[in-house]
C-alpha positions as semicolon CSV with decimal commas, in nm:
position;residue;x (nm);y (nm);z (nm)
1;M;-0,008;-0,015;0,003
2;S;0,134;0,351;-0,107
3;R;0,176;0,617;0,160
4;V;-0,032;0,943;0,093
5;P;0,088;1,273;0,223
6;L;-0,067;1,404;0,522
7;L;-0,167;1,734;0,367
8;L;-0,348;1,547;0,068
9;V;-0,527;1,333;0,325
10;A;-0,636;1,632;0,530
11;C;-0,764;1,796;0,189
12;A;-0,946;1,497;0,087
13;A;-1,120;1,515;0,443
14;A;-1,261;1,870;0,317
15;L;-1,037;2,054;0,571
16;C;-0,878;2,277;0,303
17;P;-1,058;2,628;0,310
18;A;-1,275;2,703;-0,008
19;G;-1,101;2,801;-0,336
20;S;-0,774;2,612;-0,216
21;A;-0,567;2,415;-0,440
22;L;-0,253;2,203;-0,369
23;S;0,087;2,254;-0,539
24;Q;0,422;2,140;-0,523
25;E;0,512;2,417;-0,282
26;A;0,199;2,554;-0,100
27;E;-0,170;2,561;-0,085
28;R;-0,337;2,811;-0,345
29;V;-0,641;2,991;-0,250
30;F;-0,841;3,162;-0,501
31;Q;-1,048;3,464;-0,411
32;P;-1,382;3,564;-0,571
33;G;-1,277;3,827;-0,853
34;E;-0,931;3,715;-0,881
35;V;-0,824;3,713;-1,251
36;V;-0,580;3,425;-1,331
37;K;-0,386;3,322;-1,654
38;T;-0,451;2,944;-1,703
39;G;-0,227;2,897;-2,041
40;I;-0,287;2,896;-2,423
41;G;-0,392;3,249;-2,425
42;Q;-0,667;3,192;-2,163
43;T;-0,746;3,416;-1,872
44;V;-1,025;3,328;-1,618
45;K;-1,208;3,522;-1,362
46;I;-1,307;3,318;-1,057
47;L;-1,654;3,397;-0,936
48;Q;-1,665;3,166;-0,641
49;C;-1,521;2,856;-0,486
50;R;-1,655;2,568;-0,280
51;P;-1,604;2,197;-0,179
52;E;-1,709;1,945;-0,449
53;R;-1,995;1,747;-0,327
54;V;-1,853;1,389;-0,433
55;S;-1,474;1,406;-0,417
56;R;-1,473;1,673;-0,155
57;E;-1,191;1,863;-0,339
58;T;-1,264;2,233;-0,403
59;E;-1,426;2,362;-0,752
60;C;-1,444;2,703;-0,869
61;A;-1,693;2,888;-1,076
62;F;-1,532;3,121;-1,360
63;V;-1,581;3,275;-1,674
64;L;-1,313;3,336;-1,966
65;W;-1,199;3,693;-1,918
66;K;-1,107;3,891;-2,239
67;N;-1,046;4,277;-2,306
68;G;-1,192;4,352;-1,938
69;G;-1,516;4,147;-1,956
70;A;-1,670;3,809;-1,963
71;A;-1,639;3,611;-2,268
72;S;-1,812;3,281;-2,160
73;I;-2,096;3,143;-1,956
74;K;-2,017;3,036;-1,592
75;N;-1,821;2,713;-1,584
76;W;-1,691;2,495;-1,278
77;M;-1,343;2,332;-1,249
78;N;-1,129;2,166;-0,988
79;A;-0,932;2,449;-0,832
80;A;-0,614;2,207;-0,876
81;Q;-0,658;2,216;-1,232
82;I;-0,666;2,585;-1,239
83;A;-0,362;2,626;-1,010
84;A;-0,170;2,370;-1,229
85;G;-0,259;2,603;-1,549
86;E;-0,143;2,915;-1,354
87;A;0,187;2,734;-1,255
88;R;0,268;2,625;-1,604
89;V;0,218;2,987;-1,713
90;K;0,437;3,121;-1,447
91;E;0,729;2,877;-1,530
92;A;0,699;2,963;-1,910
93;E;0,734;3,354;-1,813
94;E;1,014;3,279;-1,583
95;L;1,207;3,068;-1,860
96;A;1,133;3,340;-2,119
97;A;1,290;3,609;-1,888
98;L;1,586;3,370;-1,837
99;S;1,647;3,379;-2,210
100;D;1,794;3,720;-2,256
101;A;1,871;3,660;-2,612
102;P;1,802;3,983;-2,823
103;P;1,528;3,946;-3,109
104;A;1,669;3,810;-3,429
105;P;1,738;4,097;-3,690
106;A;1,537;4,100;-3,996
107;S;1,682;3,913;-4,300
108;A;1,874;4,135;-4,486
109;P;1,982;4,049;-4,856
110;A;2,314;3,859;-4,884
111;P;2,626;4,095;-4,997
112;G;2,647;4,104;-5,374
113;A;2,266;4,010;-5,426
114;E;2,057;4,246;-5,636
115;A;1,738;4,354;-5,520
116;L;1,470;4,249;-5,753
117;P;1,248;4,554;-5,900
118;P;0,890;4,593;-5,764
119;A;0,664;4,378;-5,965
120;T;0,406;4,549;-6,168
121;D;0,102;4,477;-6,342
122;P;0,100;4,548;-6,706
123;G;-0,281;4,599;-6,713
124;A;-0,265;4,855;-6,433
125;P;-0,305;5,239;-6,526
126;Q;0,025;5,430;-6,545
């Protein structure tokens, strides 16, 4: 029989506060009105969180959030899934910040190569 971490057992027994999610480092608590980036260009606004009835995990109501307004109907998702998406976004942003490489310059024609004249349409008025 495998061992289950004590914190996980305590949360499974619905002892974790509403809107919380487990991560590798600490417990994540979502507050109503909080806007969270979850990846693939999606941002969600948390409406409310509550213990889920069957599994006793925490689930949160949210709407997709774009341009300062709701962009979907109300949906429910496990708080741990929202926290995992947020963690992936933060990790990707940290990795991008570590890469201090300057942007690639625009491709210039090779030395000695002649530029082609602009294309013209013979039927166009002159």
